[in-house]
N, C-alpha and C positions, 0 to 999 in steps of 0.2 A: 102225590102233591109236586108239581113241577117248580124249575126257577123261574122268578120274573125278570122281565128283560132287566132292570137296576141290579138285579144280582148277579145276573149273568158279566154284566160290564163291570161290575165292583170285581167279581172274581178272575177274570180276564186282566183287569188293570194290576193285581196282585200277583198272578202268573206270568205277567211281562216283564219282571225286575227279575235279575239274578237271583237266586237262591230263595225265590219266592215259594210259599207254602199253604195249602188250601186242603181242609179237611172236608167230606159229604159224605150224604148216608144214600146210598143206592141200592135200593131195592131188600133193605136187612142189611148190607155189606158197608163196610167202613172203608171209603175211597180216599186215599192223602194222595195228593196231586203236589211234585214238588221240582223246582225247576233248579237243575242241574247240570254242571258243566258235561259236556260231549265230549266225542272225538277231539276236534279241534280246541286249540288254548281259547279263542273268544266264542266257543259255539256253546249254546244252551238250549235244551231239551226238556220238555216237562215229561217226568217220569211219574208213571201210575202204580200205586202199591194197595192190593187188596188185603183188606184188615192186618196191615203193618207189616206185609209180605208180600214177595214176588219169588215165585219156583219158575227154575227154568223148563220144567216140564209142561207148564201151560203154554209155551211157546209152540209146542209142534200139535201139528193138526191130527195125528195118528189115533188119540184119544181126546175125546171132548171132555172140558171142564168147564163148570157154571161161571167161572171168573175171567173164562177168554172173551165175554161178551164185553168187559170193561177192557180191552185191549186192542192196539190198532192192527188189524187184520192186514196181511201183508201178500198178496198172490205174485209169484215170480216166475218164469219160464224154467225148468230145469235146466235146458242146456240154450246156451246165447243164439241170437238169431244169427251171426256168422259161423257158429259152428254148424247149425244145420242147414244154412245155405252151402256150406264146403262140403256137408257130407251129399246133401242133393246132389251137387255139383260133379260129385264122384262117382257117385252109383247111377245117378240117372233117377228120373221123377218116378219111374214105375216102380223101378227097383225102392226107390227110397220110399215109397207108399206102400209096397209090399214089406217090407223087412224092418223098417222103423216109426214105427207105431207109436213109441215110448220117445222119439226123440220132441214132440210136441207135448209132453206132461209139463204140468205146472206142479208147484210146491208153494204150499201154503203154510205161511207163520202168524202167529201173532206176537207184535212186538210190543214192550211197555213204554217206548216213548214216542210222544208228538213234538210236531214243528213248534207249536203254540197252544196257549192255554183255551184260546176261543175254538180250536179243532177239538180239544178234549171234550171240552164244556158240550160242545154241540152234538157229538155222539152219544154223550152219555143220557143227554136229555132226547134223544131220538131212540136207544136200546132200552131205556128202566122206564118202569111203569111211574116210581117216584124218586124223586132226586132231592136233595134238600142239604143244607148247609149244618153238619154237623155241630153240636155243641162242643165247645174248649173244653178240655180235659186237663186241670190241673195236678201237677204233680206234686207229690208231698214230699216236704222239706228240701225244698228247694227256694 
């Protein structure tokens, strides 16, 4: 079962405010989305937690984890365009093509942060078979 348009709008509104919090059930996993302060003092990002946790090993693409499908995929060049251009200029085009095949390599990382709640909800609806709002769990003794 997927989220309706009204549910998506309601969840996006909740995730547009600082310290917003949403819990979803996606393909049997409990996904917690929380708006938290990022690098800058006035910057907020939506952070993804899978079953209440985030592990750094999920960020690397060397080994595949099922939890990676809930994270933001980021593909970047290993070397900047300026470094590649400087290397090509110093070696020449033929030598660069022959000896520097790894200069065009890319690195893939899976990041837990999203720019907006709308972006993470669209991603989850795209990659998951079922997306539902999780029932609220009451803490005992509080």
